[in-house]
BAKEGU-480435 format. One record per residue (C-alpha): residue number from 1; residue in three letters; chain; x, z, y. Coordinates in nm, 3 decimals, m for minus. Example, Ala and Ser with C-alpha at 12.3 -4.5 7.8 and 13.67 -1.06 7.14 Angstrom:
<nodes>
(1; 'ALA'; 'A'; (1.230; 0.780; m0.450)) (2; 'SER'; 'A'; (1.367; 0.714; m0.106)) 
</nodes>
This chain:
<nodes>
(1; 'MET'; 'A'; (m1.842; m0.615; 1.841)) (2; 'SER'; 'A'; (m2.103; m0.450; 1.625)) (3; 'LYS'; 'A'; (m2.312; m0.135; 1.639)) (4; 'CYS'; 'A'; (m2.203; 0.194; 1.484)) (5; 'PRO'; 'A'; (m2.416; 0.263; 1.175)) (6; 'LEU'; 'A'; (m2.393; 0.638; 1.243)) (7; 'CYS'; 'A'; (m2.508; 0.666; 1.604)) (8; 'GLY'; 'A'; (m2.588; 0.314; 1.727)) (9; 'GLY'; 'A'; (m2.300; 0.310; 1.976)) (10; 'GLU'; 'A'; (m2.083; 0.004; 2.035)) (11; 'LYS'; 'A'; (m1.775; m0.041; 1.814)) (12; 'ILE'; 'A'; (m1.471; m0.149; 2.016)) (13; 'LEU'; 'A'; (m1.119; m0.252; 1.914)) (14; 'GLY'; 'A'; (m0.861; 0.023; 1.943)) (15; 'LYS'; 'A'; (m0.582; 0.208; 1.764)) (16; 'THR'; 'A'; (m0.591; 0.516; 1.543)) (17; 'THR'; 'A'; (m0.352; 0.737; 1.349)) (18; 'TYR'; 'A'; (m0.377; 0.733; 0.969)) (19; 'ALA'; 'A'; (m0.253; 1.038; 0.779)) (20; 'VAL'; 'A'; (m0.230; 1.108; 0.408)) (21; 'ASP'; 'A'; (m0.137; 1.443; 0.251)) (22; 'LEU'; 'A'; (0.030; 1.388; m0.086)) (23; 'GLY'; 'A'; (0.081; 1.756; m0.158)) (24; 'ASP'; 'A'; (0.460; 1.755; m0.137)) (25; 'LYS'; 'A'; (0.476; 1.531; 0.172)) (26; 'ILE'; 'A'; (0.268; 1.405; 0.462)) (27; 'ILE'; 'A'; (0.276; 1.045; 0.580)) (28; 'MET'; 'A'; (0.144; 0.949; 0.924)) (29; 'VAL'; 'A'; (0.108; 0.594; 1.050)) (30; 'ARG'; 'A'; (0.046; 0.557; 1.422)) (31; 'SER'; 'A'; (m0.106; 0.266; 1.618)) (32; 'VAL'; 'A'; (m0.322; 0.141; 1.330)) (33; 'PRO'; 'A'; (m0.570; m0.128; 1.444)) (34; 'ALA'; 'A'; (m0.927; m0.004; 1.408)) (35; 'GLN'; 'A'; (m1.281; m0.041; 1.533)) (36; 'ILE'; 'A'; (m1.379; 0.278; 1.712)) (37; 'CYS'; 'A'; (m1.729; 0.379; 1.818)) (38; 'SER'; 'A'; (m1.740; 0.423; 2.195)) (39; 'GLN'; 'A'; (m2.009; 0.689; 2.156)) (40; 'CYS'; 'A'; (m1.925; 0.912; 1.857)) (41; 'GLY'; 'A'; (m1.559; 0.817; 1.798)) (42; 'GLU'; 'A'; (m1.600; 0.724; 1.429)) (43; 'GLU'; 'A'; (m1.326; 0.484; 1.316)) (44; 'TRP'; 'A'; (m1.322; 0.188; 1.076)) (45; 'ILE'; 'A'; (m1.032; m0.020; 0.947)) (46; 'ASP'; 'A'; (m1.068; m0.361; 0.787)) (47; 'ALA'; 'A'; (m0.968; m0.450; 0.431)) (48; 'GLN'; 'A'; (m0.639; m0.617; 0.529)) (49; 'THR'; 'A'; (m0.532; m0.314; 0.734)) (50; 'ALA'; 'A'; (m0.626; m0.083; 0.446)) (51; 'HIS'; 'A'; (m0.416; m0.295; 0.209)) (52; 'THR'; 'A'; (m0.119; m0.281; 0.448)) (53; 'LEU'; 'A'; (m0.156; 0.098; 0.479)) (54; 'GLU'; 'A'; (m0.161; 0.127; 0.099)) (55; 'GLU'; 'A'; (0.166; m0.070; 0.080)) (56; 'ILE'; 'A'; (0.323; 0.148; 0.352)) (57; 'VAL'; 'A'; (0.220; 0.469; 0.172)) (58; 'ASN'; 'A'; (0.344; 0.344; m0.166)) (59; 'GLU'; 'A'; (0.681; 0.245; m0.020)) (60; 'THR'; 'A'; (0.714; 0.569; 0.177)) (61; 'LYS'; 'A'; (0.634; 0.784; m0.131)) (62; 'LYS'; 'A'; (0.970; 0.673; m0.272)) (63; 'ARG'; 'A'; (1.164; 0.840; 0.009)) (64; 'ALA'; 'A'; (1.285; 1.200; m0.021)) (65; 'CYS'; 'A'; (1.147; 1.331; 0.309)) (66; 'GLN'; 'A'; (0.857; 1.576; 0.354)) (67; 'VAL'; 'A'; (0.712; 1.433; 0.678)) (68; 'GLU'; 'A'; (0.744; 1.075; 0.795)) (69; 'VAL'; 'A'; (0.578; 0.923; 1.102)) (70; 'LEU'; 'A'; (0.568; 0.544; 1.114)) (71; 'SER'; 'A'; (0.426; 0.284; 1.354)) (72; 'PHE'; 'A'; (0.197; 0.014; 1.216)) 
</nodes>
C-alpha cells in the first residue's frame, strides 16, 4: 500500500459508506471498497469504484423513495 498524503500514515484496504444528499432524497451505499489511512482515517476510492457509485446514484435517483441504503 501507499502512504497517506495528509499525515504519512499507511493506507490499507477496507470498506466505507458513501452517502449523497440530493436535497429531496439521501442515498447511502455501504461496504464500498476503499483505501483507508490507518492513522488519520482519511478514505480514498479508485476511479472504477467512483464510476460504479455514479451509476448506482443515477439509477437510484429514478426511484420514488426518500432514503435508500444499498450494499456495493
